[in-house]
All heavy atoms as a GROMACS GRO file, in nm:
protein
  571
    1MET      N    1  -9.495   5.079  -2.572
    1MET     CA    2  -9.510   5.122  -2.709
    1MET      C    3  -9.376   5.106  -2.779
    1MET      O    4  -9.271   5.132  -2.722
    1MET     CB    5  -9.556   5.269  -2.714
    1MET     CG    6  -9.581   5.316  -2.854
    1MET     SD    7  -9.641   5.487  -2.871
    1MET     CE    8  -9.797   5.479  -2.790
    2ILE      N    9  -9.382   5.060  -2.903
    2ILE     CA   10  -9.262   5.042  -2.985
    2ILE      C   11  -9.277   5.131  -3.108
    2ILE      O   12  -9.376   5.121  -3.180
    2ILE     CB   13  -9.246   4.896  -3.029
    2ILE    CG1   14  -9.248   4.801  -2.909
    2ILE    CG2   15  -9.119   4.879  -3.111
    2ILE    CD1   16  -9.261   4.655  -2.947
    3ILE      N   17  -9.179   5.218  -3.129
    3ILE     CA   18  -9.182   5.312  -3.241
    3ILE      C   19  -9.053   5.297  -3.321
    3ILE      O   20  -8.943   5.288  -3.264
    3ILE     CB   21  -9.195   5.457  -3.192
    3ILE    CG1   22  -9.324   5.471  -3.111
    3ILE    CG2   23  -9.193   5.556  -3.308
    3ILE    CD1   24  -9.332   5.599  -3.030
    4ILE      N   25  -9.066   5.296  -3.454
    4ILE     CA   26  -8.948   5.292  -3.539
    4ILE      C   27  -8.889   5.433  -3.542
    4ILE      O   28  -8.951   5.526  -3.593
    4ILE     CB   29  -8.980   5.247  -3.682
    4ILE    CG1   30  -9.044   5.108  -3.679
    4ILE    CG2   31  -8.854   5.248  -3.768
    4ILE    CD1   32  -9.096   5.061  -3.814
    5GLU      N   33  -8.771   5.450  -3.483
    5GLU     CA   34  -8.705   5.580  -3.483
    5GLU      C   35  -8.640   5.609  -3.618
    5GLU      O   36  -8.654   5.716  -3.674
    5GLU     CB   37  -8.601   5.587  -3.372
    5GLU     CG   38  -8.533   5.720  -3.365
    5GLU     CD   39  -8.427   5.724  -3.257
    5GLU    OE1   40  -8.460   5.697  -3.140
    5GLU    OE2   41  -8.310   5.753  -3.291
    6ARG      N   42  -8.566   5.507  -3.667
    6ARG     CA   43  -8.497   5.526  -3.795
    6ARG      C   44  -8.445   5.392  -3.844
    6ARG      O   45  -8.442   5.293  -3.772
    6ARG     CB   46  -8.382   5.626  -3.782
    6ARG     CG   47  -8.267   5.578  -3.696
    6ARG     CD   48  -8.157   5.683  -3.683
    6ARG     NE   49  -8.048   5.636  -3.604
    6ARG     CZ   50  -8.041   5.638  -3.472
    6ARG    NH1   51  -8.141   5.687  -3.402
    6ARG    NH2   52  -7.934   5.593  -3.408
    7PHE      N   53  -8.403   5.394  -3.971
    7PHE     CA   54  -8.337   5.278  -4.030
    7PHE      C   55  -8.192   5.314  -4.058
    7PHE      O   56  -8.163   5.425  -4.102
    7PHE     CB   57  -8.405   5.237  -4.162
    7PHE     CG   58  -8.544   5.184  -4.142
    7PHE    CD1   59  -8.654   5.255  -4.187
    7PHE    CD2   60  -8.565   5.063  -4.080
    7PHE    CE1   61  -8.782   5.206  -4.170
    7PHE    CE2   62  -8.694   5.012  -4.061
    7PHE     CZ   63  -8.802   5.086  -4.107
    8GLU      N   64  -8.104   5.222  -4.030
    8GLU     CA   65  -7.961   5.238  -4.059
    8GLU      C   66  -7.917   5.114  -4.135
    8GLU      O   67  -7.890   5.010  -4.075
    8GLU     CB   68  -7.880   5.253  -3.929
    8GLU     CG   69  -7.910   5.380  -3.853
    8GLU     CD   70  -7.825   5.395  -3.728
    8GLU    OE1   71  -7.753   5.300  -3.690
    8GLU    OE2   72  -7.832   5.503  -3.668
    9GLY      N   73  -7.917   5.125  -4.267
    9GLY     CA   74  -7.884   5.009  -4.348
    9GLY      C   75  -7.986   4.899  -4.328
    9GLY      O   76  -8.105   4.920  -4.345
   10CYS      N   77  -7.940   4.782  -4.288
   10CYS     CA   78  -8.031   4.669  -4.268
   10CYS      C   79  -8.082   4.660  -4.124
   10CYS      O   80  -8.147   4.563  -4.088
   10CYS     CB   81  -7.963   4.539  -4.309
   10CYS     SG   82  -7.819   4.499  -4.210
   11MET      N   83  -8.054   4.762  -4.044
   11MET     CA   84  -8.099   4.763  -3.904
   11MET      C   85  -8.208   4.868  -3.883
   11MET      O   86  -8.210   4.972  -3.948
   11MET     CB   87  -7.982   4.794  -3.810
   11MET     CG   88  -7.868   4.694  -3.817
   11MET     SD   89  -7.918   4.526  -3.775
   11MET     CE   90  -7.954   4.543  -3.602
   12ALA      N   91  -8.300   4.837  -3.791
   12ALA     CA   92  -8.402   4.932  -3.749
   12ALA      C   93  -8.371   4.972  -3.605
   12ALA      O   94  -8.341   4.887  -3.521
   12ALA     CB   95  -8.540   4.869  -3.756
   13VAL      N   96  -8.376   5.102  -3.578
   13VAL     CA   97  -8.357   5.151  -3.442
   13VAL      C   98  -8.496   5.179  -3.387
   13VAL      O   99  -8.574   5.256  -3.445
   13VAL     CB  100  -8.270   5.279  -3.439
   13VAL    CG1  101  -8.255   5.329  -3.297
   13VAL    CG2  102  -8.134   5.252  -3.502
   14LEU      N  103  -8.530   5.112  -3.277
   14LEU     CA  104  -8.662   5.121  -3.217
   14LEU      C  105  -8.655   5.192  -3.084
   14LEU      O  106  -8.561   5.173  -3.007
   14LEU     CB  107  -8.720   4.981  -3.196
   14LEU     CG  108  -8.720   4.885  -3.314
   14LEU    CD1  109  -8.773   4.749  -3.272
   14LEU    CD2  110  -8.801   4.942  -3.428
   15GLU      N  111  -8.757   5.272  -3.055
   15GLU     CA  112  -8.775   5.331  -2.922
   15GLU      C  113  -8.881   5.247  -2.853
   15GLU      O  114  -8.992   5.233  -2.904
   15GLU     CB  115  -8.821   5.476  -2.932
   15GLU     CG  116  -8.712   5.574  -2.961
   15GLU     CD  117  -8.607   5.584  -2.850
   15GLU    OE1  118  -8.644   5.571  -2.731
   15GLU    OE2  119  -8.491   5.606  -2.882
   16THR      N  120  -8.846   5.192  -2.738
   16THR     CA  121  -8.940   5.110  -2.663
   16THR      C  122  -8.955   5.167  -2.523
   16THR      O  123  -8.881   5.259  -2.484
   16THR     CB  124  -8.892   4.964  -2.653
   16THR    OG1  125  -8.779   4.959  -2.563
   16THR    CG2  126  -8.853   4.908  -2.789
   17ASP      N  127  -9.049   5.113  -2.448
   17ASP     CA  128  -9.067   5.155  -2.309
   17ASP      C  129  -8.942   5.125  -2.226
   17ASP      O  130  -8.917   5.190  -2.126
   17ASP     CB  131  -9.188   5.086  -2.247
   17ASP     CG  132  -9.318   5.128  -2.313
   17ASP    OD1  133  -9.325   5.242  -2.366
   17ASP    OD2  134  -9.413   5.048  -2.314
   18GLU      N  135  -8.864   5.027  -2.269
   18GLU     CA  136  -8.742   4.988  -2.197
   18GLU      C  137  -8.619   5.061  -2.249
   18GLU      O  138  -8.509   5.040  -2.198
   18GLU     CB  139  -8.720   4.838  -2.207
   18GLU     CG  140  -8.823   4.754  -2.135
   18GLU     CD  141  -8.950   4.736  -2.217
   18GLU    OE1  142  -8.941   4.725  -2.340
   18GLU    OE2  143  -9.058   4.733  -2.157
   19GLY      N  144  -8.632   5.143  -2.352
   19GLY     CA  145  -8.518   5.214  -2.408
   19GLY      C  146  -8.500   5.183  -2.556
   19GLY      O  147  -8.583   5.120  -2.619
   20ARG      N  148  -8.388   5.225  -2.609
   20ARG     CA  149  -8.357   5.209  -2.751
   20ARG      C  150  -8.306   5.068  -2.778
   20ARG      O  151  -8.225   5.014  -2.704
   20ARG     CB  152  -8.252   5.312  -2.791
   20ARG     CG  153  -8.230   5.320  -2.940
   20ARG     CD  154  -8.146   5.437  -2.977
   20ARG     NE  155  -8.224   5.558  -2.951
   20ARG     CZ  156  -8.174   5.679  -2.942
   20ARG    NH1  157  -8.046   5.698  -2.956
   20ARG    NH2  158  -8.251   5.781  -2.918
   21LYS      N  159  -8.355   5.010  -2.887
   21LYS     CA  160  -8.313   4.876  -2.927
   21LYS      C  161  -8.287   4.875  -3.076
   21LYS      O  162  -8.346   4.951  -3.151
   21LYS     CB  163  -8.422   4.774  -2.896
   21LYS     CG  164  -8.474   4.778  -2.754
   21LYS     CD  165  -8.469   4.643  -2.693
   21LYS     CE  166  -8.537   4.646  -2.557
   21LYS     NZ  167  -8.452   4.653  -2.448
   22GLU      N  168  -8.199   4.787  -3.121
   22GLU     CA  169  -8.173   4.767  -3.263
   22GLU      C  170  -8.222   4.629  -3.302
   22GLU      O  171  -8.211   4.534  -3.224
   22GLU     CB  172  -8.024   4.782  -3.294
   22GLU     CG  173  -7.975   4.923  -3.279
   22GLU     CD  174  -7.832   4.941  -3.324
   22GLU    OE1  175  -7.775   4.845  -3.380
   22GLU    OE2  176  -7.778   5.050  -3.305
   23LEU      N  177  -8.276   4.620  -3.423
   23LEU     CA  178  -8.334   4.496  -3.471
   23LEU      C  179  -8.309   4.487  -3.621
   23LEU      O  180  -8.311   4.588  -3.691
   23LEU     CB  181  -8.485   4.499  -3.443
   23LEU     CG  182  -8.568   4.381  -3.485
   23LEU    CD1  183  -8.538   4.260  -3.395
   23LEU    CD2  184  -8.716   4.415  -3.475
   24ASP      N  185  -8.288   4.367  -3.670
   24ASP     CA  186  -8.272   4.347  -3.813
   24ASP      C  187  -8.401   4.392  -3.883
   24ASP      O  188  -8.511   4.352  -3.844
   24ASP     CB  189  -8.246   4.199  -3.842
   24ASP     CG  190  -8.202   4.174  -3.984
   24ASP    OD1  191  -8.267   4.226  -4.077
   24ASP    OD2  192  -8.102   4.103  -4.002
   25ARG      N  193  -8.386   4.474  -3.985
   25ARG     CA  194  -8.500   4.530  -4.056
   25ARG      C  195  -8.588   4.420  -4.116
   25ARG      O  196  -8.709   4.437  -4.130
   25ARG     CB  197  -8.449   4.623  -4.167
   25ARG     CG  198  -8.554   4.705  -4.232
   25ARG     CD  199  -8.490   4.802  -4.329
   25ARG     NE  200  -8.590   4.893  -4.383
   25ARG     CZ  201  -8.562   5.003  -4.449
   25ARG    NH1  202  -8.437   5.037  -4.470
   25ARG    NH2  203  -8.658   5.079  -4.495
   26ALA      N  204  -8.530   4.307  -4.148
   26ALA     CA  205  -8.605   4.196  -4.207
   26ALA      C  206  -8.708   4.139  -4.110
   26ALA      O  207  -8.802   4.070  -4.152
   26ALA     CB  208  -8.509   4.086  -4.252
   27CYS      N  209  -8.696   4.168  -3.981
   27CYS     CA  210  -8.793   4.120  -3.881
   27CYS      C  211  -8.921   4.202  -3.881
   27CYS      O  212  -9.019   4.164  -3.817
   27CYS     CB  213  -8.730   4.123  -3.742
   27CYS     SG  214  -8.591   4.011  -3.723
   28LEU      N  215  -8.919   4.316  -3.949
   28LEU     CA  216  -9.035   4.406  -3.951
   28LEU      C  217  -9.115   4.386  -4.078
   28LEU      O  218  -9.063   4.338  -4.179
   28LEU     CB  219  -8.987   4.552  -3.943
   28LEU     CG  220  -8.907   4.590  -3.820
   28LEU    CD1  221  -8.863   4.735  -3.830
   28LEU    CD2  222  -8.986   4.565  -3.693
   29PRO      N  223  -9.242   4.427  -4.076
   29PRO     CA  224  -9.322   4.417  -4.199
   29PRO      C  225  -9.259   4.501  -4.310
   29PRO      O  226  -9.197   4.605  -4.284
   29PRO     CB  227  -9.457   4.476  -4.159
   29PRO     CG  228  -9.460   4.477  -4.011
   29PRO     CD  229  -9.318   4.482  -3.965
   30GLU      N  230  -9.274   4.458  -4.433
   30GLU     CA  231  -9.215   4.527  -4.547
   30GLU      C  232  -9.262   4.672  -4.557
   30GLU      O  233  -9.187   4.760  -4.596
   30GLU     CB  234  -9.250   4.452  -4.675
   30GLU     CG  235  -9.153   4.476  -4.788
   30GLU     CD  236  -9.180   4.383  -4.903
   30GLU    OE1  237  -9.160   4.261  -4.886
   30GLU    OE2  238  -9.221   4.434  -5.009
   31GLU      N  239  -9.389   4.698  -4.518
   31GLU     CA  240  -9.445   4.833  -4.531
   31GLU      C  241  -9.407   4.925  -4.416
   31GLU      O  242  -9.439   5.045  -4.417
   31GLU     CB  243  -9.598   4.826  -4.542
   31GLU     CG  244  -9.670   4.791  -4.413
   31GLU     CD  245  -9.684   4.641  -4.384
   31GLU    OE1  246  -9.621   4.560  -4.454
   31GLU    OE2  247  -9.756   4.608  -4.290
   32ALA      N  248  -9.336   4.875  -4.315
   32ALA     CA  249  -9.300   4.956  -4.199
   32ALA      C  250  -9.209   5.071  -4.239
   32ALA      O  251  -9.120   5.055  -4.324
   32ALA     CB  252  -9.231   4.869  -4.094
   33ARG      N  253  -9.233   5.188  -4.179
   33ARG     CA  254  -9.149   5.304  -4.208
   33ARG      C  255  -9.123   5.382  -4.080
   33ARG      O  256  -9.185   5.358  -3.976
   33ARG     CB  257  -9.212   5.392  -4.315
   33ARG     CG  258  -9.347   5.444  -4.281
   33ARG     CD  259  -9.409   5.512  -4.403
   33ARG     NE  260  -9.537   5.568  -4.365
   33ARG     CZ  261  -9.575   5.692  -4.388
   33ARG    NH1  262  -9.495   5.774  -4.450
   33ARG    NH2  263  -9.691   5.735  -4.349
   34GLU      N  264  -9.031   5.476  -4.089
   34GLU     CA  265  -8.993   5.555  -3.973
   34GLU      C  266  -9.116   5.624  -3.914
   34GLU      O  267  -9.199   5.676  -3.986
   34GLU     CB  268  -8.888   5.659  -4.011
   34GLU     CG  269  -8.756   5.596  -4.051
   34GLU     CD  270  -8.655   5.696  -4.102
   34GLU    OE1  271  -8.689   5.812  -4.125
   34GLU    OE2  272  -8.539   5.655  -4.120
   35GLY      N  273  -9.126   5.620  -3.781
   35GLY     CA  274  -9.237   5.683  -3.711
   35GLY      C  275  -9.354   5.590  -3.686
   35GLY      O  276  -9.444   5.625  -3.610
   36ASP      N  277  -9.354   5.472  -3.747
   36ASP     CA  278  -9.465   5.379  -3.726
   36ASP      C  279  -9.463   5.324  -3.583
   36ASP      O  280  -9.357   5.300  -3.526
   36ASP     CB  281  -9.457   5.262  -3.823
   36ASP     CG  282  -9.507   5.295  -3.962
   36ASP    OD1  283  -9.564   5.404  -3.982
   36ASP    OD2  284  -9.488   5.212  -4.053
   37VAL      N  285  -9.583   5.301  -3.532
   37VAL     CA  286  -9.600   5.234  -3.404
   37VAL      C  287  -9.618   5.085  -3.435
   37VAL      O  288  -9.693   5.049  -3.525
   37VAL     CB  289  -9.723   5.287  -3.328
   37VAL    CG1  290  -9.744   5.211  -3.198
   37VAL    CG2  291  -9.709   5.437  -3.300
   38LEU      N  292  -9.545   5.002  -3.362
   38LEU     CA  293  -9.549   4.858  -3.386
   38LEU      C  294  -9.616   4.785  -3.270
   38LEU      O  295  -9.610   4.829  -3.155
   38LEU     CB  296  -9.407   4.803  -3.402
   38LEU     CG  297  -9.323   4.860  -3.514
   38LEU    CD1  298  -9.181   4.804  -3.505
   38LEU    CD2  299  -9.384   4.829  -3.649
   39CYS      N  300  -9.678   4.672  -3.305
   39CYS     CA  301  -9.727   4.577  -3.206
   39CYS      C  302  -9.643   4.451  -3.221
   39CYS      O  303  -9.602   4.416  -3.332
   39CYS     CB  304  -9.873   4.543  -3.232
   39CYS     SG  305  -9.986   4.679  -3.206
   40TYR      N  306  -9.621   4.384  -3.110
   40TYR     CA  307  -9.545   4.258  -3.113
   40TYR      C  308  -9.627   4.152  -3.043
   40TYR      O  309  -9.665   4.167  -2.926
   40TYR     CB  310  -9.410   4.277  -3.042
   40TYR     CG  311  -9.323   4.155  -3.047
   40TYR    CD1  312  -9.256   4.120  -3.163
   40TYR    CD2  313  -9.308   4.073  -2.935
   40TYR    CE1  314  -9.174   4.008  -3.168
   40TYR    CE2  315  -9.226   3.961  -2.939
   40TYR     CZ  316  -9.160   3.929  -3.056
   40TYR     OH  317  -9.079   3.818  -3.062
   41SER      N  318  -9.660   4.047  -3.116
   41SER     CA  319  -9.740   3.940  -3.060
   41SER      C  320  -9.702   3.808  -3.125
   41SER      O  321  -9.688   3.801  -3.248
   41SER     CB  322  -9.888   3.969  -3.084
   41SER     OG  323  -9.969   3.867  -3.032
   42ASP      N  324  -9.685   3.707  -3.045
   42ASP     CA  325  -9.650   3.573  -3.093
   42ASP      C  326  -9.529   3.573  -3.185
   42ASP      O  327  -9.525   3.504  -3.287
   42ASP     CB  328  -9.770   3.509  -3.166
   42ASP     CG  329  -9.890   3.488  -3.074
   42ASP    OD1  330  -9.867   3.459  -2.954
   42ASP    OD2  331 -10.004   3.503  -3.121
   43GLY      N  332  -9.430   3.658  -3.153
   43GLY     CA  333  -9.306   3.660  -3.229
   43GLY      C  334  -9.312   3.737  -3.360
   43GLY      O  335  -9.220   3.729  -3.440
   44VAL      N  336  -9.420   3.811  -3.382
   44VAL     CA  337  -9.439   3.882  -3.508
   44VAL      C  338  -9.468   4.030  -3.481
   44VAL      O  339  -9.550   4.064  -3.396
   44VAL     CB  340  -9.556   3.821  -3.589
   44VAL    CG1  341  -9.581   3.898  -3.716
   44VAL    CG2  342  -9.529   3.675  -3.619
   45PHE      N  343  -9.399   4.117  -3.557
   45PHE     CA  344  -9.426   4.260  -3.552
   45PHE      C  345  -9.530   4.296  -3.656
   45PHE      O  346  -9.526   4.246  -3.769
   45PHE     CB  347  -9.300   4.342  -3.581
   45PHE     CG  348  -9.201   4.344  -3.469
   45PHE    CD1  349  -9.093   4.257  -3.469
   45PHE    CD2  350  -9.214   4.432  -3.364
   45PHE    CE1  351  -9.000   4.258  -3.367
   45PHE    CE2  352  -9.122   4.435  -3.261
   45PHE     CZ  353  -9.015   4.348  -3.262
   46THR      N  354  -9.625   4.383  -3.620
   46THR     CA  355  -9.720   4.440  -3.715
   46THR      C  356  -9.726   4.590  -3.691
   46THR      O  357  -9.697   4.638  -3.582
   46THR     CB  358  -9.861   4.380  -3.699
   46THR    OG1  359  -9.904   4.400  -3.564
   46THR    CG2  360  -9.864   4.233  -3.735
   47VAL      N  361  -9.763   4.665  -3.795
   47VAL     CA  362  -9.779   4.809  -3.783
   47VAL      C  363  -9.918   4.837  -3.727
   47VAL      O  364 -10.018   4.786  -3.778
   47VAL     CB  365  -9.761   4.880  -3.919
   47VAL    CG1  366  -9.788   5.028  -3.906
   47VAL    CG2  367  -9.621   4.855  -3.974
   48ASP      N  368  -9.924   4.915  -3.619
   48ASP     CA  369 -10.052   4.958  -3.562
   48ASP      C  370 -10.090   5.089  -3.632
   48ASP      O  371 -10.048   5.197  -3.591
   48ASP     CB  372 -10.038   4.978  -3.411
   48ASP     CG  373 -10.168   5.011  -3.342
   48ASP    OD1  374 -10.259   5.067  -3.409
   48ASP    OD2  375 -10.179   4.985  -3.222
   49CYS      N  376 -10.166   5.076  -3.741
   49CYS     CA  377 -10.199   5.192  -3.825
   49CYS      C  378 -10.278   5.297  -3.748
   49CYS      O  379 -10.254   5.417  -3.763
   49CYS     CB  380 -10.277   5.147  -3.948
   49CYS     SG  381 -10.181   5.042  -4.058
   50GLU      N  382 -10.370   5.255  -3.664
   50GLU     CA  383 -10.452   5.349  -3.587
   50GLU      C  384 -10.366   5.430  -3.490
   50GLU      O  385 -10.376   5.552  -3.483
   50GLU     CB  386 -10.560   5.272  -3.512
   50GLU     CG  387 -10.671   5.359  -3.459
   50GLU     CD  388 -10.784   5.274  -3.403
   50GLU    OE1  389 -10.843   5.196  -3.480
   50GLU    OE2  390 -10.811   5.289  -3.282
   51ALA      N  391 -10.278   5.363  -3.417
   51ALA     CA  392 -10.189   5.432  -3.323
   51ALA      C  393 -10.090   5.521  -3.396
   51ALA      O  394 -10.058   5.631  -3.351
   51ALA     CB  395 -10.116   5.331  -3.235
   52THR      N  396 -10.041   5.475  -3.511
   52THR     CA  397  -9.947   5.554  -3.591
   52THR      C  398 -10.014   5.681  -3.639
   52THR      O  399  -9.957   5.791  -3.628
   52THR     CB  400  -9.896   5.472  -3.712
   52THR    OG1  401  -9.822   5.359  -3.661
   52THR    CG2  402  -9.806   5.555  -3.800
   53ASP      N  403 -10.137   5.670  -3.694
   53ASP     CA  404 -10.209   5.788  -3.742
   53ASP      C  405 -10.237   5.887  -3.629
   53ASP      O  406 -10.220   6.008  -3.646
   53ASP     CB  407 -10.340   5.747  -3.809
   53ASP     CG  408 -10.319   5.674  -3.941
   53ASP    OD1  409 -10.207   5.681  -3.997
   53ASP    OD2  410 -10.415   5.610  -3.988
   54ALA      N  411 -10.277   5.837  -3.512
   54ALA     CA  412 -10.304   5.924  -3.398
   54ALA      C  413 -10.178   5.995  -3.353
   54ALA      O  414 -10.180   6.115  -3.323
   54ALA     CB  415 -10.363   5.841  -3.283
   55ARG      N  416 -10.068   5.924  -3.349
   55ARG     CA  417  -9.940   5.984  -3.308
   55ARG      C  418  -9.896   6.091  -3.407
   55ARG      O  419  -9.852   6.199  -3.368
   55ARG     CB  420  -9.834   5.874  -3.296
   55ARG     CG  421  -9.703   5.921  -3.242
   55ARG     CD  422  -9.613   5.800  -3.213
   55ARG     NE  423  -9.486   5.847  -3.163
   55ARG     CZ  424  -9.385   5.884  -3.241
   55ARG    NH1  425  -9.396   5.876  -3.370
   55ARG    NH2  426  -9.273   5.928  -3.188
   56ARG      N  427  -9.908   6.063  -3.535
   56ARG     CA  428  -9.869   6.162  -3.637
   56ARG      C  429  -9.958   6.286  -3.630
   56ARG      O  430  -9.909   6.398  -3.646
   56ARG     CB  431  -9.873   6.100  -3.775
   56ARG     CG  432  -9.757   6.004  -3.797
   56ARG     CD  433  -9.739   5.964  -3.941
   56ARG     NE  434  -9.615   5.890  -3.953
   56ARG     CZ  435  -9.605   5.768  -4.001
   56ARG    NH1  436  -9.712   5.705  -4.045
   56ARG    NH2  437  -9.488   5.708  -4.006
   57ALA      N  438 -10.088   6.268  -3.607
   57ALA     CA  439 -10.180   6.382  -3.595
   57ALA      C  440 -10.143   6.467  -3.474
   57ALA      O  441 -10.144   6.591  -3.480
   57ALA     CB  442 -10.323   6.333  -3.585
   58GLU      N  443 -10.108   6.402  -3.363
   58GLU     CA  444 -10.068   6.475  -3.242
   58GLU      C  445  -9.941   6.556  -3.268
   58GLU      O  446  -9.931   6.673  -3.230
   58GLU     CB  447 -10.044   6.376  -3.128
   58GLU     CG  448 -10.001   6.443  -2.999
   58GLU     CD  449  -9.972   6.342  -2.889
   58GLU    OE1  450  -9.999   6.222  -2.906
   58GLU    OE2  451  -9.922   6.386  -2.784
   59ILE      N  452  -9.845   6.497  -3.336
   59ILE     CA  453  -9.719   6.566  -3.366
   59ILE      C  454  -9.743   6.683  -3.461
   59ILE      O  455  -9.689   6.792  -3.442
   59ILE     CB  456  -9.615   6.467  -3.423
   59ILE    CG1  457  -9.571   6.370  -3.312
   59ILE    CG2  458  -9.495   6.540  -3.482
   59ILE    CD1  459  -9.491   6.252  -3.360
   60ARG      N  460  -9.828   6.661  -3.564
   60ARG     CA  461  -9.861   6.771  -3.656
   60ARG      C  462  -9.926   6.887  -3.582
   60ARG      O  463  -9.897   7.004  -3.608
   60ARG     CB  464  -9.953   6.723  -3.768
   60ARG     CG  465  -9.882   6.661  -3.885
   60ARG     CD  466  -9.973   6.643  -4.005
   60ARG     NE  467 -10.091   6.561  -3.977
   60ARG     CZ  468 -10.094   6.428  -3.981
   60ARG    NH1  469  -9.986   6.361  -4.011
   60ARG    NH2  470 -10.205   6.364  -3.956
   61GLY      N  471 -10.015   6.856  -3.488
   61GLY     CA  472 -10.080   6.960  -3.409
   61GLY      C  473  -9.981   7.039  -3.326
   61GLY      O  474  -9.987   7.162  -3.320
   62LYS      N  475  -9.889   6.971  -3.262
   62LYS     CA  476  -9.787   7.038  -3.182
   62LYS      C  477  -9.699   7.127  -3.269
   62LYS      O  478  -9.668   7.240  -3.232
   62LYS     CB  479  -9.700   6.936  -3.108
   62LYS     CG  480  -9.771   6.869  -2.993
   62LYS     CD  481  -9.679   6.768  -2.925
   62LYS     CE  482  -9.750   6.699  -2.811
   62LYS     NZ  483  -9.662   6.604  -2.742
   63LEU      N  484  -9.660   7.075  -3.385
   63LEU     CA  485  -9.576   7.153  -3.476
   63LEU      C  486  -9.651   7.278  -3.524
   63LEU      O  487  -9.595   7.387  -3.528
   63LEU     CB  488  -9.532   7.068  -3.595
   63LEU     CG  489  -9.443   7.136  -3.697
   63LEU    CD1  490  -9.315   7.188  -3.633
   63LEU    CD2  491  -9.411   7.042  -3.810
   64GLY      N  492  -9.778   7.261  -3.557
   64GLY     CA  493  -9.859   7.375  -3.601
   64GLY      C  494  -9.869   7.482  -3.494
   64GLY      O  495  -9.858   7.603  -3.523
   65ARG      N  496  -9.889   7.441  -3.369
   65ARG     CA  497  -9.896   7.538  -3.258
   65ARG      C  498  -9.764   7.611  -3.241
   65ARG      O  499  -9.759   7.731  -3.216
   65ARG     CB  500  -9.939   7.468  -3.130
   65ARG     CG  501 -10.087   7.432  -3.129
   65ARG     CD  502 -10.135   7.386  -2.993
   65ARG     NE  503 -10.068   7.266  -2.945
   65ARG     CZ  504 -10.101   7.142  -2.978
   65ARG    NH1  505 -10.199   7.119  -3.063
   65ARG    NH2  506 -10.036   7.039  -2.926
   66LEU      N  507  -9.653   7.539  -3.254
   66LEU     CA  508  -9.521   7.602  -3.241
   66LEU      C  509  -9.498   7.704  -3.352
   66LEU      O  510  -9.447   7.814  -3.327
   66LEU     CB  511  -9.410   7.497  -3.246
   66LEU     CG  512  -9.388   7.416  -3.120
   66LEU    CD1  513  -9.292   7.301  -3.147
   66LEU    CD2  514  -9.338   7.502  -3.007
   67ILE      N  515  -9.536   7.669  -3.472
   67ILE     CA  516  -9.516   7.761  -3.585
   67ILE      C  517  -9.603   7.885  -3.568
   67ILE      O  518  -9.557   7.997  -3.590
   67ILE     CB  519  -9.547   7.688  -3.718
   67ILE    CG1  520  -9.437   7.584  -3.746
   67ILE    CG2  521  -9.558   7.788  -3.834
   67ILE    CD1  522  -9.468   7.491  -3.861
   68ARG      N  523  -9.729   7.865  -3.528
   68ARG     CA  524  -9.817   7.981  -3.507
   68ARG      C  525  -9.765   8.071  -3.396
   68ARG      O  526  -9.765   8.194  -3.407
   68ARG     CB  527  -9.960   7.935  -3.474
   68ARG     CG  528 -10.037   7.889  -3.593
   68ARG     CD  529 -10.183   7.869  -3.562
   68ARG     NE  530 -10.208   7.769  -3.460
   68ARG     CZ  531 -10.216   7.640  -3.480
   68ARG    NH1  532 -10.200   7.591  -3.602
   68ARG    NH2  533 -10.241   7.556  -3.382
   69ARG      N  534  -9.716   8.013  -3.290
   69ARG     CA  535  -9.661   8.089  -3.178
   69ARG      C  536  -9.540   8.171  -3.222
   69ARG      O  537  -9.521   8.284  -3.183
   69ARG     CB  538  -9.624   7.996  -3.063
   69ARG     CG  539  -9.595   8.070  -2.935
   69ARG     CD  540  -9.564   7.977  -2.819
   69ARG     NE  541  -9.661   7.871  -2.806
   69ARG     CZ  542  -9.640   7.758  -2.741
   69ARG    NH1  543  -9.525   7.736  -2.683
   69ARG    NH2  544  -9.732   7.667  -2.733
   70ARG      N  545  -9.458   8.111  -3.306
   70ARG     CA  546  -9.337   8.178  -3.353
   70ARG      C  547  -9.372   8.295  -3.445
   70ARG      O  548  -9.303   8.396  -3.448
   70ARG     CB  549  -9.250   8.080  -3.429
   70ARG     CG  550  -9.118   8.138  -3.473
   70ARG     CD  551  -9.026   8.028  -3.520
   70ARG     NE  552  -8.896   8.085  -3.547
   70ARG     CZ  553  -8.835   8.076  -3.662
   70ARG    NH1  554  -8.889   8.009  -3.760
   70ARG    NH2  555  -8.717   8.130  -3.680
   71ASN      N  556  -9.480   8.282  -3.520
   71ASN     CA  557  -9.522   8.386  -3.614
   71ASN      C  558  -9.603   8.498  -3.550
   71ASN      O  559  -9.630   8.598  -3.613
   71ASN     CB  560  -9.600   8.326  -3.731
   71ASN     CG  561  -9.513   8.241  -3.819
   71ASN    OD1  562  -9.392   8.264  -3.830
   71ASN    ND2  563  -9.571   8.142  -3.884
   72ASP      N  564  -9.644   8.481  -3.426
   72ASP     CA  565  -9.723   8.585  -3.356
   72ASP      C  566  -9.635   8.698  -3.305
   72ASP      O  567  -9.522   8.694  -3.285
   72ASP     CB  568  -9.800   8.525  -3.239
   72ASP     CG  569  -9.917   8.441  -3.288
   72ASP    OD1  570  -9.954   8.454  -3.407
   72ASP    OD2  571  -9.969   8.363  -3.208
   0.00000   0.00000   0.00000
């Protein structure tokens, strides 16, 4: 899995199964943003919208549980 961790100027910092990598932001789709899950095929990156939405929903759920636990 490839996830955009953050952007630093014209560079994108990616979290991959092999570790952290840096890549020129121009190599990514224009609509790509932090937290997106990427697919790489035939030399082209695309945003996996379904995987990104699922990952964000999972993170929101975890955050909600933490907040509820803290307020109990």
